[in-house]
N, C-alpha and C positions, 0 to 999 in steps of 0.2 A: 397250811393251805399251800399247794404247789400250783404255780401259773406259768403257763408257756405264753411269752409275749411274742406277738407277729409284727414286725414292721414291713408291710407288704411292698413289693417291688418287683418287676420282671427280671431286672438285671442281677439285683442283690435284694433279697428278702432276709430281712435280720430276723434271728430267733434266739431268744433268750428264756432260760428256765430258772425261776427264783423260788425258794421254800419260804413261806411267808413266815413272819416272826409272831411269836405269842407276845403276850404283855411283857414289856421290859426287855425283849430280845431283839436282835438285829436280824434282818432278813439274810439269807445265804444264797449265793452263786451255786447253782447246780451246773449249768452249761450255757455257754453262748457261741454263737457262730453264725454263719450267713449262707443261705441257700443261694447258689449262683446259676445263671444260664446265659448263654452267648446271645448278644444282641441280634445277631444275623440269623438265629434259628427261627422258625416258624413258631407262632405264638403257641399254638396247640401244643407243640412239642414242649415249649418252655413251662407251659402250665402244667403239662403232665409231670414234668420233671420236678417241678417246685412242690407239687402235690405228693410225690413220692418221698421227698425230703421231709416235709412236714409230717407225713404219715410216719415216717421213721422216728422223728422226734416225739411224736405222741405215743408210739410203741415203747420207746426207750425210757420216758420219763413219767408216763402215766399221770399228767396233771389233773387237777381238780377242777381247773378252769382255763379258758384262753381269753387272752385280751389281745384285740387286733385294733390296729390304728384306723380311725374313721377316715373315709376318704374326703378331702376337702378340695374345693374348685381351685385349680391352677391355670395359668395361661396356656400351658401345654396340654392340650386335650389327650394326645396319644399317651403322656405319662399318666394322666389321671385314669384313662381307661386301663392301662396295665395293672396299675396300683389297684383298682377297684376289682379287676378280674382276680388277682393273687388274693386280696382279702376275701372275696367270696369263696375261693378254693379253701382257705384256712377255715372260714366259717363252717362250710359243709362238712369237712373233715371232722371237726369237732362235734357237730350236731349229730353225725353217724354214730359217734361214740356217747352221745347222750350228755356231753359236757356243756356246761353253761358258757356262753360267749358274752363277752362285754366289749363294746366299741367305744373308744376315747379319741377325742379330737386331739391333734398335737398341741394345742394350748392348754387342754386339761392335763395332759401328761406332763408337759413342762412345768405347770404350776404345782402339780403333785411332788415332783422330785427336785425343783429348784426354788420354788415360792414364786416364781414369775411365769405368767403365761407367754411372755415374750422372750424367754431365755433362748440363746443360740445353741447351736450343736456342741461347741465346745464347753458351755456351761452345763449342759445335761451330761456330757461325758465325764466332766469333773465331779459331778454331784454323784453319778453312779459309781464312780470309783470309790468315793469316799462313803456312801451309803452301804456298799457292799463289801468294803474293806479289801479292795482289789490292790495288788502291788502295781499292775500295769492298767492302764485304760483299755477298755474294750474297743477294738478296731475291726471294720471302719465304724462310721458314725450309725450305720443301720443296726449294727449289733448292739451299741450303747442303746438306741432307741427302742429295741426290742425288750431290753432289760428295764428301761424306763416304763414300757406299757405294763410289764408284769409287776413291777413295785407299785405302779398306780392302782393296779386291780387289788394287790393284797391289801393295800391301805384303804382303798375306796369302795371295793366290791362289796364287803360285808355289810356296809352301811347302805349302799344303793339296794341290795337285796331286801333289807328290812323295810325301807321306805316303799319299795314295790310291793312287798307284801302287806303293808299297813294301807296302802292305796287301792289293793285289789278289794272286790266286793267279797271274796273269801275271808279277807283279813279284817274285815269290819264286823264287829259283833251285830248279830241281828240280820245281816244282809245275806241273800243268796247268791250263788254264783250264776 
């Protein structure tokens, strides 16, 4: 399974693609980077530019799924709004391609890659480097976070899909949709 992880942000949007591991195999880094926009640019132009960059990643890598960080409440409403807008852009771009989208909270991602939902950015970056056997840690932290999102989905996505299917009326024997 190939997954594009998106750590949304208006100034720096982390992007990371990982090929999922089969049983007994390591996940592999495909590409990692950051879509950047200038803070003094109009928000509409920034969202357009980020959408073009995410589109290019989708075209280049043909992921099987997209994992996006779920927006959580912060004290800075402006930052939350920009993050939510970029996350929505990524979701729409994936949906247009018929790709499944998974949303994960920061604590879910941290727990998946470090074992603790309270891990700091340095711990996440360290574990991503180890898990993907990287010679140098991905920088900035937004790039490492995008890889962490992709890995989280590689590991949790199939189980979540099975649970959703089992809980749906179509997945229950004798039930109608």
